[in-house]
C-alpha positions as CSV (number, residue, x, y, z in Angstrom):
1,M,17.1,-26.9,-4.9
2,I,14.1,-26.2,-2.6
3,F,11.8,-23.7,-4.3
4,S,10.5,-22.4,-0.9
5,E,13.9,-20.9,-0.2
6,Y,13.3,-18.3,-2.9
7,Q,9.5,-17.9,-2.6
8,I,8.4,-14.7,-0.9
9,S,5.0,-13.5,0.3
10,R,3.0,-10.5,-1.0
11,D,3.7,-8.5,2.1
12,K,7.4,-9.2,1.9
13,L,7.3,-8.1,-1.8
14,R,5.9,-4.7,-0.7
15,V,8.8,-4.2,1.6
16,I,11.3,-5.3,-1.2
17,I,9.8,-3.0,-3.8
18,R,10.0,0.0,-1.4
19,E,13.7,-0.8,-0.7
20,L,14.6,-1.3,-4.4
21,K,13.1,2.0,-5.3
22,R,15.6,3.7,-3.0
23,W,18.6,2.5,-5.0
24,K,20.0,4.9,-7.7
25,S,23.0,5.2,-9.9
26,H,24.3,8.0,-12.1
27,A,25.1,5.5,-14.8
28,T,23.3,2.4,-16.2
29,T,24.8,0.0,-13.7
30,L,21.8,-1.5,-11.8
31,L,20.8,-4.9,-13.2
32,S,17.2,-6.1,-13.3
33,L,16.4,-9.5,-14.6
34,Y,13.0,-11.3,-14.8
35,I,13.0,-15.0,-15.7
36,P,9.7,-16.7,-16.4
37,P,9.1,-20.3,-15.3
38,G,10.3,-22.9,-17.8
39,R,13.3,-20.9,-19.1
40,P,16.5,-23.0,-18.9
41,I,19.0,-21.6,-16.4
42,S,21.8,-22.3,-18.9
43,D,20.3,-20.0,-21.5
44,V,20.1,-17.1,-19.0
45,V,23.6,-17.6,-17.7
46,N,25.0,-17.7,-21.3
47,M,23.1,-14.4,-22.1
48,L,24.6,-12.7,-19.0
49,R,28.1,-14.0,-19.9
50,Q,27.7,-12.4,-23.3
51,E,26.7,-9.1,-21.7
52,L,29.7,-9.4,-19.4
53,A,32.0,-9.7,-22.4
54,I,30.5,-6.6,-24.1
55,T,31.2,-4.5,-21.0
56,D,34.9,-4.5,-21.9
57,N,33.9,-1.8,-24.4
58,I,32.8,0.6,-21.6
59,K,35.3,3.5,-21.5
60,L,34.7,4.8,-18.0
61,K,36.4,2.4,-15.7
62,R,34.2,3.2,-12.7
63,T,31.1,2.4,-14.7
64,K,32.6,-0.7,-16.2
65,D,33.7,-2.1,-12.8
66,R,30.2,-1.6,-11.4
67,V,28.4,-3.2,-14.3
68,Q,30.9,-6.1,-14.4
69,R,30.4,-6.7,-10.6
70,A,26.6,-6.7,-11.0
71,L,26.8,-9.2,-13.8
72,S,29.4,-11.4,-12.3
73,V,27.5,-11.8,-9.0
74,A,24.2,-12.4,-10.8
75,I,25.9,-15.2,-12.8
76,D,27.4,-16.7,-9.7
77,R,24.0,-16.7,-8.0
78,L,22.2,-18.2,-11.0
79,S,24.9,-20.9,-11.4
80,D,23.9,-22.3,-7.9
81,I,20.3,-22.8,-9.1
82,S,19.4,-25.9,-11.1
83,K,15.9,-25.0,-12.2
84,I,13.6,-21.9,-12.3
85,P,10.9,-22.0,-9.6
86,P,7.2,-22.4,-10.6
87,N,6.6,-18.6,-10.4
88,G,9.8,-17.7,-12.1
89,L,12.8,-15.8,-10.7
90,V,13.8,-12.2,-10.2
91,I,17.3,-10.9,-9.8
92,F,18.4,-7.3,-8.8
93,S,22.1,-6.7,-8.7
94,G,24.2,-3.6,-8.3
95,E,25.7,-0.8,-6.2
96,D,23.9,2.2,-4.8
97,E,26.0,5.2,-5.8
98,D,25.1,7.3,-2.8
99,S,25.8,4.8,-0.1
100,G,28.3,2.6,-1.9
101,E,26.3,-0.5,-0.7
102,F,26.2,-3.5,-3.0
103,M,23.5,-6.1,-3.2
104,C,22.3,-9.1,-5.3
105,M,18.7,-10.0,-4.5
106,V,17.3,-13.3,-5.9
107,F,13.7,-14.4,-5.2
108,S,10.5,-15.9,-6.6
109,P,7.5,-13.6,-6.5
110,P,4.0,-14.6,-5.2
111,D,2.6,-14.5,-8.8
112,P,4.1,-16.1,-11.9
113,I,6.3,-13.9,-14.1
114,T,5.0,-13.7,-17.6
115,I,7.9,-11.9,-19.4
116,Y,11.6,-12.4,-20.0
117,F,13.2,-9.0,-19.2
118,Y,16.8,-7.9,-18.8
119,R,18.2,-4.4,-18.4
120,T,20.9,-2.4,-16.7
121,D,19.7,1.1,-15.9
122,K,20.1,4.0,-13.4
123,Y,17.4,2.4,-11.3
124,F,15.9,-1.1,-10.6
125,H,12.9,-2.0,-12.7
126,T,10.2,-2.9,-10.2
127,E,7.1,-2.1,-12.4
128,F,6.5,-5.8,-13.2
129,L,6.3,-6.5,-9.5
130,E,4.2,-3.6,-8.5
131,V,1.1,-5.0,-10.2
132,M,1.4,-8.0,-7.9
133,V,0.9,-5.9,-4.8
134,E,-1.8,-3.5,-6.1
135,E,-5.1,-4.1,-4.4
136,S,-7.7,-5.5,-6.8
137,D,-10.6,-3.8,-5.0
138,V,-10.6,-0.2,-3.8
139,Y,-13.2,2.1,-2.3
140,G,-13.6,5.8,-3.2
141,L,-14.1,8.2,-0.3
142,V,-15.8,11.6,-0.4
143,I,-16.4,14.0,2.5
144,I,-18.5,17.0,1.4
145,E,-19.6,20.2,3.0
146,R,-20.8,23.4,1.4
147,D,-17.3,24.9,1.4
148,E,-14.9,22.0,2.0
149,A,-14.3,18.5,0.6
150,T,-11.8,15.6,0.8
151,I,-11.4,12.9,-1.7
152,G,-9.6,9.7,-0.7
153,L,-9.1,6.1,-1.5
154,L,-9.1,2.9,0.6
155,K,-6.7,0.4,-0.9
156,G,-6.2,-2.7,1.2
157,A,-4.9,-1.5,4.6
158,S,-3.9,1.9,3.2
159,L,-6.0,5.1,3.5
160,I,-4.9,7.7,1.0
161,V,-5.9,11.4,0.7
162,L,-6.1,12.2,-3.0
163,E,-7.3,15.8,-3.0
164,E,-8.6,18.4,-0.6
165,L,-10.7,21.4,-1.8
166,E,-12.0,24.6,-0.3
167,G,-14.6,27.1,-1.5
168,Y,-15.6,30.5,-0.2
169,I,-19.2,30.6,0.9
170,P,-20.4,33.7,2.9
171,G,-21.9,33.0,6.3
172,K,-25.2,34.2,7.8
173,H,-26.5,37.7,7.0
174,S,-29.1,40.1,8.4
175,K,-30.5,41.4,5.1
176,G,-34.2,41.4,4.5
177,G,-36.7,41.5,1.7
178,Q,-35.5,41.3,-1.9
179,S,-31.9,41.8,-0.7
180,Q,-32.2,38.6,1.4
181,R,-33.5,36.6,-1.6
182,R,-30.8,37.9,-3.9
183,Y,-28.1,37.2,-1.3
184,D,-29.5,33.7,-0.7
185,R,-29.5,33.1,-4.4
186,I,-25.9,34.2,-4.7
187,I,-24.9,31.8,-1.9
188,E,-26.7,28.9,-3.5
189,E,-24.9,29.7,-6.8
190,L,-21.6,29.7,-5.0
191,V,-22.4,26.3,-3.3
192,D,-23.4,24.9,-6.7
193,E,-20.1,26.0,-8.3
194,F,-18.2,24.4,-5.4
195,Y,-20.1,21.2,-5.8
196,K,-19.3,21.2,-9.5
197,R,-15.6,21.6,-8.6
198,V,-15.8,18.7,-6.2
199,G,-17.6,16.6,-8.8
200,E,-14.9,17.2,-11.4
201,A,-12.2,16.2,-8.9
202,V,-14.1,13.0,-8.0
203,N,-14.4,12.1,-11.6
204,S,-10.8,12.8,-12.3
205,N,-9.6,10.8,-9.3
206,L,-12.0,7.8,-9.3
207,L,-12.9,7.2,-12.9
208,P,-9.6,5.5,-13.7
209,Y,-10.3,3.0,-10.9
210,L,-13.8,2.4,-12.2
211,E,-12.6,1.9,-15.8
212,S,-9.9,-0.6,-14.7
213,G,-12.6,-2.6,-12.8
214,K,-11.0,-2.0,-9.4
215,L,-13.6,0.4,-7.9
216,K,-15.8,-1.6,-5.6
217,G,-17.9,1.3,-4.2
218,I,-17.9,4.9,-3.0
219,L,-18.5,6.0,0.6
220,V,-19.9,9.6,0.9
221,G,-20.0,11.4,4.2
222,G,-20.2,14.9,5.8
223,P,-21.5,16.8,8.8
224,G,-24.9,18.0,7.5
225,Y,-27.3,17.9,4.5
226,A,-24.6,18.8,2.0
227,K,-23.8,15.2,1.3
228,N,-27.4,14.5,0.4
229,D,-27.6,17.5,-1.9
230,F,-24.3,16.6,-3.6
231,V,-25.4,13.0,-4.2
232,K,-28.8,14.0,-5.5
233,G,-27.4,16.5,-7.9
234,D,-25.7,15.9,-11.2
235,Y,-22.2,16.6,-10.1
236,I,-20.4,13.4,-10.8
237,D,-20.3,10.9,-13.6
238,Y,-23.4,8.7,-13.6
239,R,-21.3,5.6,-13.5
240,L,-19.7,6.7,-10.3
241,K,-23.0,7.7,-8.9
242,E,-24.2,4.1,-9.3
243,R,-21.3,3.0,-7.1
244,I,-22.3,5.2,-4.1
245,L,-23.0,3.0,-1.1
246,N,-25.9,3.7,1.3
247,P,-26.5,5.0,3.8
248,L,-24.6,8.3,3.6
249,I,-22.5,8.8,6.7
250,D,-22.4,11.6,9.2
251,V,-18.7,12.7,9.5
252,S,-17.4,15.6,11.7
253,A,-14.0,16.2,10.2
254,Q,-12.1,16.7,6.9
255,G,-8.7,15.5,5.7
256,E,-7.2,12.2,6.9
257,P,-9.0,12.2,10.2
258,G,-12.3,12.6,8.4
259,L,-11.5,9.8,6.0
260,K,-10.7,7.5,8.9
261,E,-13.9,8.4,10.7
262,L,-15.9,7.8,7.4
263,V,-14.3,4.3,6.9
264,M,-14.8,3.2,10.6
265,K,-18.4,4.4,10.7
266,A,-19.0,2.4,7.5
267,Y,-18.0,-0.8,9.3
268,D,-21.2,-2.6,8.5
269,I,-21.0,-1.7,4.8
270,I,-17.4,-2.8,4.3
271,K,-17.1,-5.3,7.1
272,G,-14.1,-7.6,6.6
273,H,-12.0,-5.0,4.7
274,R,-8.4,-5.1,5.6
275,Y,-8.1,-1.5,6.8
276,V,-11.1,-1.8,9.0
277,E,-9.9,-5.1,10.5
278,T,-6.4,-3.8,11.0
279,V,-7.5,-0.6,12.8
280,N,-9.9,-2.6,15.0
281,A,-7.1,-5.0,15.9
282,I,-4.9,-2.1,16.9
283,E,-7.7,-0.6,19.0
284,E,-8.2,-3.9,20.7
285,F,-4.5,-4.1,21.6
286,K,-4.7,-0.6,23.0
287,Y,-7.7,-1.6,25.1
288,H,-5.9,-4.6,26.6
289,L,-2.8,-2.6,27.1
290,A,-4.6,0.2,29.0
291,K,-6.6,-2.4,31.0
292,D,-3.4,-4.3,31.9
293,D,-5.2,-7.6,31.8
294,G,-2.3,-9.5,30.4
295,L,-3.7,-10.0,26.9
296,A,-1.6,-7.3,25.3
297,L,1.9,-8.7,24.5
298,Y,5.0,-7.2,23.1
299,G,8.7,-8.1,22.7
300,L,9.7,-10.4,19.9
301,N,11.0,-13.3,22.0
302,D,7.9,-13.3,24.2
303,I,5.6,-13.2,21.2
304,L,7.4,-16.1,19.5
305,K,7.1,-18.2,22.7
306,A,3.4,-17.3,22.9
307,L,2.9,-18.4,19.3
308,E,4.4,-21.8,20.1
309,F,2.0,-22.2,23.0
310,G,-0.9,-21.4,20.6
311,A,-1.8,-18.4,22.8
312,V,-1.7,-15.7,20.2
313,K,-5.0,-14.6,18.8
314,A,-3.8,-11.8,16.6
315,L,-0.3,-10.7,15.5
316,I,0.1,-7.0,14.6
317,V,3.3,-6.2,12.7
318,I,4.5,-3.2,10.6
319,E,4.8,-3.9,6.9
320,N,8.6,-3.4,6.7
321,H,9.6,-5.4,9.8
322,Q,12.8,-7.2,9.0
323,N,11.5,-10.6,10.1
324,I,8.1,-10.3,8.5
325,D,8.3,-13.5,6.4
326,E,9.3,-15.6,9.3
327,L,6.6,-14.1,11.6
328,L,3.9,-14.7,9.0
329,E,5.0,-18.3,8.7
330,E,5.0,-18.8,12.5
331,A,1.6,-17.1,12.8
332,K,0.1,-19.4,10.1
333,K,1.6,-22.5,11.7
334,Y,0.0,-21.8,15.1
335,G,-3.4,-20.4,13.9
336,A,-2.9,-16.7,14.7
337,T,-4.5,-14.0,12.6
338,V,-2.0,-11.5,11.1
339,Y,-2.5,-7.8,10.6
340,V,0.2,-6.1,8.6
341,V,0.2,-2.3,9.4
342,P,1.2,0.0,6.5
343,E,2.8,3.4,7.0
344,S,-0.4,5.1,6.0
345,I,-2.0,4.1,9.4
346,P,-1.0,6.6,12.1
347,E,-0.3,3.9,14.7
348,Y,2.5,2.6,12.4
349,V,5.1,4.9,14.0
350,W,3.8,4.2,17.5
351,I,4.1,0.4,17.0
352,E,7.5,0.8,15.4
353,K,9.1,3.2,17.9
354,T,7.5,1.8,21.1
355,F,7.3,-1.9,20.4
356,N,10.0,-2.5,17.7
357,G,7.3,-3.0,15.1
358,I,5.4,-6.0,16.5
359,V,2.7,-6.6,19.2
360,A,0.2,-9.4,19.8
361,I,-3.2,-10.0,21.4
362,L,-3.5,-13.2,23.4
363,R,-6.3,-15.7,23.6
364,Y,-5.7,-16.2,27.3
365,R,-3.3,-14.8,29.9
366,L,0.1,-16.4,30.2
367,T,1.3,-17.0,33.8
């Protein structure tokens, strides 16, 4: 047995997890099996055969048939394997009740499996795989104005809006004398209350990442002086305050567009981060496409040929492309940098619909 036949990449695992989470059953018929390295195949097969014998006691024929099929196919697949790969083996087997589609998926994950786990359930158990694709480093994102705020997260190549807040702050007024001072004081109190709300939301959303050791830093931006006042005040936990990265950044928008602007303007601070590099690669592809200089390439067959010539500088592929593992291997073989585009990046849909999920930037023009 060649272990590489079963080994998958981290990017491929993300696609698999998303697919597995779609499968559902009204009864406990979906099989999940995690086998750590070193476990004898014969022990696992014997356990599954015992489980198969027990299924004769299931009264509902439909449920019994589905469980037995899931177990039988898993046993057949395991019987063809002589030894568990170095990172262990995972098997998911069963029928999706809505579509009627059946699958038995067998693979070795990018990190070693540390538990022996077997269960038939109404869904596939992917929780032990999800920790393998979670980003170890994340950045907190805060855009703050006197009456609006957005809190977000930068995880790998994904930009996530966690919470958006609004406050009511009256605008300019024409009052004078004591009325003006009283009115100004009321406005400042309202601003202070809003900042407190934002601070509580920042603490709630970001402290778990700090306490788990994953929060690398916090980027704070906004259109005016509000960001400075917010950071100087005692609105967020002191531990989070210590993670705020300087300088604070001028940002003109809220929501997802504002978060994207914040991250891209912080390029020098987080240079090399996967999201920033992926967006920059997409923008470079757009530039060459608009310029029509022959350095923007699309079409799977043309890209594969260009890879073989060593002409591809950057390969840009959506994360659930059906050939992603093969493409990553080819790119690695010929020295091309790969950028995997998650669904959270707006250009994902454009690349998927217009170019079938894959484009490339060439080192030189092909004649």
